[in-house]
C-alpha positions in Angstrom: 277.9 14.3 -118.6 280.7 14.7 -116.0 283.8 16.7 -115.6 287.0 15.4 -114.1 289.7 17.7 -112.5 293.0 16.6 -111.1 295.8 18.1 -109.0 299.3 16.9 -108.4 301.5 19.1 -106.1 302.5 20.0 -102.6 299.7 22.6 -102.0 296.3 22.1 -100.5 294.6 19.8 -103.1 291.2 20.0 -101.4 290.9 23.8 -101.7 292.1 23.8 -105.3 289.7 21.1 -106.3 286.7 22.6 -104.6 287.4 25.9 -106.4 287.6 24.0 -109.7 284.2 22.4 -108.9 282.7 25.8 -108.1 283.8 27.1 -111.5 282.0 24.2 -113.2 278.8 24.4 -111.0 277.2 26.9 -113.4 276.8 24.0 -115.9 274.0 22.7 -113.7 275.6 19.6 -112.0 273.6 18.4 -109.1 276.2 16.2 -107.5 279.9 16.3 -106.8 282.7 14.4 -105.1 286.4 14.4 -104.3 288.9 11.6 -103.8 292.2 12.6 -102.2 295.1 10.3 -101.6 297.3 11.4 -98.7 300.2 9.0 -99.4 298.7 6.2 -97.3 295.0 6.1 -98.0 292.3 7.4 -100.3 289.6 9.6 -98.7 286.4 9.9 -100.7 283.6 12.5 -100.1 280.5 12.7 -102.3 277.4 14.8 -102.2 274.1 14.5 -104.2 273.6 18.2 -103.7 275.4 21.4 -104.8 279.0 22.2 -104.1 278.3 23.9 -100.8 276.9 20.6 -99.5 280.2 18.9 -100.4 282.1 21.7 -98.7 280.0 21.1 -95.5 280.8 17.4 -95.6 284.5 18.1 -96.0 284.4 20.5 -93.1 282.6 17.9 -91.0 285.2 15.3 -91.9 288.0 17.7 -91.0 286.4 18.5 -87.6 285.9 14.8 -86.8 289.4 13.7 -87.9 288.2 11.7 -90.9 290.2 13.7 -93.5 293.0 11.2 -93.6 290.8 8.3 -94.7 287.5 6.6 -94.5 284.6 7.1 -96.8 281.5 9.2 -96.7 279.1 8.5 -99.5 275.7 10.1 -100.1 275.2 8.5 -103.5 276.9 6.1 -105.9 278.9 8.5 -108.1 282.1 8.2 -110.0 284.9 9.5 -107.7 287.5 11.9 -109.0 290.9 10.2 -109.0 294.3 11.5 -109.9 
């Protein structure tokens, strides 16, 4: 089973989507991922662990300048697209 959440708007999509995933985490999902299009490229981040692991990968990408593109995959999961 999977859940798909989308966001369209001018706010911070990443923060909104991470919060949505946190609200779904009680269902026992053991993997998560985000795909965010910035108008030019699609950045994909996935984690085989809980949401906090995904958040750590997102922070690492932001600190290393990869948030605008590139792909970081820990496992072959279906990305969340909108």
